[in-house]
C-alpha positions as CSV (number, residue, x, y, z in Angstrom):
1,X,105.7,77.7,-61.1
2,X,106.6,81.4,-61.8
3,X,106.5,84.1,-59.1
4,X,103.6,85.8,-60.9
5,X,101.4,82.8,-60.9
6,X,102.2,82.1,-57.2
7,X,101.3,85.8,-56.4
8,X,98.1,85.5,-58.3
9,X,97.2,82.3,-56.4
10,X,97.9,84.0,-53.0
11,X,95.7,86.9,-54.0
12,X,93.0,84.6,-55.1
13,X,93.3,82.5,-51.9
14,X,93.3,85.7,-49.7
15,X,90.3,87.2,-51.2
16,X,88.1,84.2,-50.9
17,X,87.5,83.9,-47.1
18,X,85.8,80.6,-46.3
19,X,82.3,81.2,-44.9
20,X,80.2,78.3,-46.0
21,X,81.1,74.7,-46.6
22,X,78.8,72.2,-48.3
23,X,80.2,68.6,-47.9
24,X,79.1,65.8,-50.2
25,X,81.5,62.9,-49.6
26,X,84.9,64.3,-50.2
27,X,83.8,66.8,-52.8
28,X,83.0,70.2,-51.3
29,X,81.9,73.6,-52.6
30,X,83.0,76.7,-51.0
31,X,81.5,80.2,-51.0
32,X,83.1,83.5,-49.9
33,X,81.6,86.1,-47.5
34,X,80.0,87.9,-50.6
35,X,78.2,84.6,-51.5
36,X,80.5,84.3,-54.5
37,X,81.7,80.8,-55.4
38,X,85.3,80.0,-55.1
39,X,86.6,79.3,-58.6
40,X,89.8,77.5,-59.5
41,X,92.1,80.1,-61.1
42,X,93.5,77.6,-63.6
43,X,90.6,75.6,-64.9
44,X,87.5,77.5,-63.7
45,X,86.1,74.6,-61.7
46,X,83.9,75.1,-58.7
47,X,84.3,71.7,-57.1
48,X,87.1,71.0,-54.6
49,X,88.5,68.4,-52.3
50,X,89.2,69.4,-48.8
51,X,92.3,67.8,-47.3
52,X,91.8,67.9,-43.6
53,X,95.2,66.6,-42.7
54,X,97.2,69.1,-44.7
55,X,94.7,72.0,-44.5
56,X,94.6,72.4,-48.3
57,X,91.8,73.0,-50.8
58,X,92.5,71.1,-53.9
59,X,90.7,71.5,-57.3
60,X,88.9,68.3,-58.1
61,X,89.4,68.8,-61.8
62,X,93.0,69.9,-62.4
63,X,94.5,69.0,-59.0
64,X,95.8,72.5,-58.2
65,X,96.1,73.6,-54.6
66,X,93.8,76.6,-54.5
67,X,94.0,77.4,-50.7
68,X,96.5,76.5,-48.1
69,X,96.6,76.5,-44.3
70,X,92.8,76.2,-44.0
71,X,91.6,75.8,-40.5
72,X,89.7,72.5,-39.7
73,X,86.5,73.5,-38.1
74,X,85.3,69.9,-37.5
75,X,84.9,68.6,-33.9
76,X,87.7,66.5,-32.5
77,X,85.2,63.7,-31.7
78,X,83.6,61.2,-34.0
79,X,80.0,60.2,-34.3
80,X,78.5,57.6,-36.4
81,X,74.7,58.1,-35.7
82,X,72.5,61.1,-35.1
83,X,72.1,60.2,-31.5
84,X,75.8,60.1,-30.8
85,X,76.3,63.4,-32.6
86,X,73.6,65.1,-30.4
87,X,74.9,63.6,-27.2
88,X,78.6,64.6,-27.9
89,X,77.9,68.1,-29.2
90,X,79.0,70.8,-26.6
91,X,77.2,73.7,-28.3
92,X,73.6,74.6,-29.0
93,X,70.8,76.6,-27.7
94,X,70.1,77.6,-24.2
95,X,69.0,75.0,-21.6
96,X,65.8,76.9,-21.0
97,X,63.8,79.8,-22.2
98,X,65.0,82.2,-19.6
99,X,66.9,85.3,-20.6
100,X,70.6,84.9,-21.4
101,X,71.6,86.9,-18.3
102,X,69.9,84.4,-15.9
103,X,72.2,82.1,-14.0
104,X,71.7,78.4,-14.7
105,X,73.7,77.2,-11.7
106,X,72.0,76.1,-8.5
107,X,73.6,76.0,-5.0
108,X,72.5,72.9,-3.3
109,X,71.1,72.8,0.3
110,X,73.5,70.0,1.2
111,X,75.8,70.7,4.2
112,X,78.6,68.3,3.1
113,X,81.5,68.8,0.9
114,X,82.5,66.7,-2.2
115,X,84.1,64.0,0.0
116,X,81.1,63.7,2.2
117,X,82.5,65.5,5.2
118,X,80.3,67.7,7.2
119,X,81.0,71.5,6.9
120,X,81.8,73.5,9.9
121,X,79.5,76.2,11.1
122,X,81.4,79.1,9.6
123,X,81.4,77.4,6.1
124,X,77.7,76.7,6.4
125,X,76.9,80.3,7.0
126,X,79.0,81.3,4.1
127,X,77.3,78.8,1.8
128,X,73.9,80.1,3.1
129,X,74.9,83.7,2.2
130,X,76.0,82.5,-1.3
131,X,72.7,80.7,-1.8
132,X,70.7,83.8,-0.8
133,X,72.5,86.1,-3.2
134,X,72.3,83.5,-6.0
135,X,68.6,83.4,-5.7
136,X,68.4,87.1,-5.7
137,X,70.5,87.8,-8.8
138,X,69.2,84.8,-10.7
139,X,65.8,86.5,-11.2
140,X,65.8,90.3,-11.3
141,X,62.6,91.3,-13.0
142,X,58.9,90.5,-12.5
143,X,58.9,89.1,-16.1
144,X,61.6,86.5,-15.3
145,X,59.8,85.6,-12.0
146,X,56.6,85.0,-13.9
147,X,58.4,82.9,-16.6
148,X,60.1,80.7,-13.9
149,X,56.7,80.2,-12.1
150,X,55.1,79.2,-15.5
151,X,58.0,76.9,-16.3
152,X,57.7,75.1,-13.0
153,X,53.9,74.6,-13.4
154,X,54.3,73.6,-17.1
155,X,57.0,71.0,-16.2
156,X,54.8,69.5,-13.4
157,X,51.7,69.1,-15.6
158,X,53.6,67.8,-18.6
159,X,55.5,65.2,-16.6
160,X,52.2,63.9,-15.2
161,X,50.6,63.7,-18.6
162,X,53.8,62.4,-20.4
163,X,53.8,65.3,-22.8
164,X,57.0,65.4,-24.9
165,X,59.5,68.3,-24.8
166,X,58.6,69.7,-28.2
167,X,55.0,70.3,-27.0
168,X,56.3,71.8,-23.8
169,X,58.6,74.2,-25.7
170,X,55.7,75.2,-27.9
171,X,53.4,75.9,-24.9
172,X,56.2,78.0,-23.3
173,X,56.5,80.0,-26.4
174,X,52.8,80.7,-26.4
175,X,52.9,81.7,-22.8
176,X,55.7,84.2,-23.4
177,X,53.5,85.8,-26.2
178,X,50.6,86.0,-23.7
179,X,52.9,87.5,-21.0
180,X,54.2,90.1,-23.5
181,X,50.7,91.2,-24.4
182,X,49.8,91.6,-20.7
183,X,47.0,89.0,-20.6
184,X,48.3,87.3,-17.4
185,X,47.6,90.2,-15.3
186,X,44.6,89.5,-13.0
187,X,44.4,86.0,-14.0
188,X,45.6,82.7,-12.6
189,X,49.1,81.6,-13.8
190,X,47.9,77.9,-13.5
191,X,44.9,78.4,-15.7
192,X,47.0,80.3,-18.4
193,X,49.7,77.6,-18.4
194,X,47.1,74.9,-18.8
195,X,45.4,76.8,-21.6
196,X,48.8,77.3,-23.4
197,X,49.6,73.6,-23.0
198,X,46.2,72.6,-24.5
199,X,46.8,75.0,-27.4
200,X,50.3,73.6,-28.0
201,X,48.9,70.0,-28.0
202,X,46.2,71.1,-30.5
203,X,48.9,72.6,-32.8
204,X,51.3,69.6,-32.6
205,X,48.5,67.0,-32.8
206,X,48.8,65.5,-29.3
207,X,45.6,63.8,-28.0
208,X,45.2,65.6,-24.8
209,X,41.8,67.1,-24.1
210,X,40.9,70.1,-22.0
211,X,39.4,67.9,-19.3
212,X,42.5,65.8,-19.0
213,X,44.8,68.8,-18.6
214,X,42.4,70.4,-16.1
215,X,42.6,67.4,-13.8
216,X,46.3,68.2,-13.0
217,X,46.0,71.9,-12.3
218,X,44.3,73.8,-9.4
219,X,42.3,75.9,-11.7
220,X,38.9,74.7,-12.7
221,X,38.0,73.5,-16.2
222,X,35.7,76.5,-16.7
223,X,38.6,78.9,-16.0
224,X,41.0,77.1,-18.2
225,X,38.5,77.1,-21.0
226,X,37.9,80.8,-20.6
227,X,41.6,81.5,-20.7
228,X,42.0,79.3,-23.8
229,X,39.4,81.3,-25.7
230,X,40.9,84.5,-24.6
231,X,44.4,83.5,-25.8
232,X,43.1,82.2,-29.1
233,X,41.2,85.5,-29.7
234,X,44.0,87.9,-28.7
235,X,46.8,86.0,-30.5
236,X,44.7,85.3,-33.6
237,X,45.4,81.6,-33.4
238,X,43.4,79.3,-35.8
239,X,43.7,75.8,-34.4
240,X,42.9,72.7,-36.4
241,X,40.1,70.5,-35.1
242,X,41.2,67.6,-33.1
243,X,41.2,64.3,-35.0
244,X,39.3,61.5,-33.2
245,X,41.7,59.0,-34.7
246,X,44.6,60.4,-32.5
247,X,42.7,59.2,-29.4
248,X,42.2,55.6,-30.6
249,X,45.6,54.1,-30.0
250,X,45.7,55.2,-26.4
251,X,42.3,53.9,-25.6
252,X,43.0,50.5,-27.3
253,X,46.3,50.3,-25.4
254,X,44.7,51.0,-22.0
255,X,42.0,48.3,-22.7
256,X,44.6,45.7,-23.8
257,X,42.8,45.2,-27.2
258,X,44.4,43.7,-30.4
259,X,45.5,45.6,-33.5
260,X,42.4,44.3,-35.2
261,X,40.3,46.4,-33.0
262,X,42.5,49.4,-33.7
263,X,42.2,49.0,-37.4
264,X,38.3,48.6,-37.2
265,X,37.9,51.6,-35.0
266,X,40.0,53.8,-37.4
267,X,37.9,52.5,-40.3
268,X,34.7,53.4,-38.5
269,X,36.0,56.9,-37.8
270,X,37.0,57.4,-41.4
271,X,33.5,56.5,-42.6
272,X,32.1,58.8,-40.0
273,X,34.2,61.7,-41.2
274,X,33.3,61.1,-44.8
275,X,29.6,61.3,-43.7
276,X,30.2,64.5,-41.8
277,X,29.3,62.9,-38.4
278,X,32.4,64.2,-36.6
279,X,31.7,67.9,-36.8
280,X,31.0,69.5,-33.6
281,X,31.5,66.3,-31.5
282,X,33.9,65.6,-28.7
283,X,36.8,63.7,-30.4
284,X,37.5,61.6,-27.3
285,X,33.9,60.6,-27.2
286,X,33.9,59.6,-30.9
287,X,37.0,57.6,-30.5
288,X,35.6,55.8,-27.4
289,X,32.4,54.9,-29.3
290,X,34.3,53.7,-32.3
291,X,36.5,51.4,-30.1
292,X,33.3,50.1,-28.3
293,X,31.7,49.3,-31.6
294,X,34.8,47.6,-32.9
295,X,35.2,45.5,-29.7
296,X,31.5,44.3,-30.1
297,X,32.1,43.5,-33.9
298,X,35.4,41.5,-33.2
299,X,34.3,39.7,-30.1
300,X,36.7,41.4,-27.7
301,X,33.9,42.9,-25.7
302,X,34.5,45.7,-23.2
303,X,31.8,47.4,-21.2
304,X,30.8,51.1,-21.8
305,X,32.1,51.9,-18.4
306,X,35.6,50.5,-19.1
307,X,35.8,52.3,-22.4
308,X,34.6,55.6,-20.9
309,X,37.2,55.3,-18.2
310,X,40.0,54.7,-20.7
311,X,38.9,57.7,-22.8
312,X,38.1,59.8,-19.7
313,X,34.6,60.6,-20.9
314,X,31.3,59.7,-19.4
315,X,29.3,56.6,-20.1
316,X,26.4,58.7,-21.4
317,X,28.8,60.2,-24.0
318,X,29.9,56.8,-25.1
319,X,26.3,55.5,-25.3
320,X,25.1,58.5,-27.3
321,X,27.9,58.5,-29.8
322,X,27.7,54.7,-30.1
323,X,24.0,54.8,-31.0
324,X,24.5,57.6,-33.4
325,X,27.4,56.0,-35.3
326,X,25.7,52.6,-35.5
327,X,22.5,54.2,-36.8
328,X,24.1,56.5,-39.4
329,X,26.6,54.1,-40.6
330,X,24.1,51.2,-40.6
331,X,26.3,49.0,-38.5
332,X,24.7,45.8,-37.4
333,X,25.7,45.1,-33.8
334,X,25.7,41.3,-33.0
335,X,23.5,40.5,-29.9
336,X,25.4,38.4,-27.3
């Protein structure tokens, strides 16, 4: 190879700084910082083979080495599944939604060292001083204090209701918008948090009613509902109507009913939706009535009280919705 060709290759390799790497098996495509594709200077090909061991970029068409001494940016560990990759990764987003300046460490209240030996009085006083200053510098503004209080309340409610982390993160994002707009001032943090959690459940499609969430907070249902309407109005949020079908699997599971009852109840709700019978009705009450009708039709009878307790609605609601669905859908209930 002549010196002019080698010089041209060096210039070509130096001008194309690797910025993006798209991997498809062993064939990769590179782009430079200016979003220009790396082109082989000999054949014009844009597909290359990346040699991780030698740090070379080789043209897949003519075999020329286009770049040398390329840094391998892959992790040193190996993962064969998505779960392994997520568990072994040491980078990512923050642990919580606090500001980046907030400390994530916590000084424990234990009075023993790592070996289990009791600390002397001088060391205990020193640790007490460190703990006090750590608590002071961890939260510096009223905004951060409010966010921490909301996070603790949200974590408590979500753990009792078994709400997944994705829904909790969505609720925390809504709360931060509410806090930025100044809607928390003069209102109960517990009520605002419960309203944000209910709104997040509605967005994601989690079957959690306002009554169910209100049971695990010190705020009343009326106050939570008022805050929910305020947040929806001020943030301009248009929430989809809750689908009664989302409540059916949980009711069937709590009543220990079979999959046949589940399918029958979903079929009843689908017919009711096509007839326009679900508009303006409590989705939990409709789901409970559909499960009750399905249990009567399939012989796995449950009382209205049992169904109402599983759906967390009143017996009157189950009875009214049951009669309405049976009448409008012309369902013949067998008499036992």
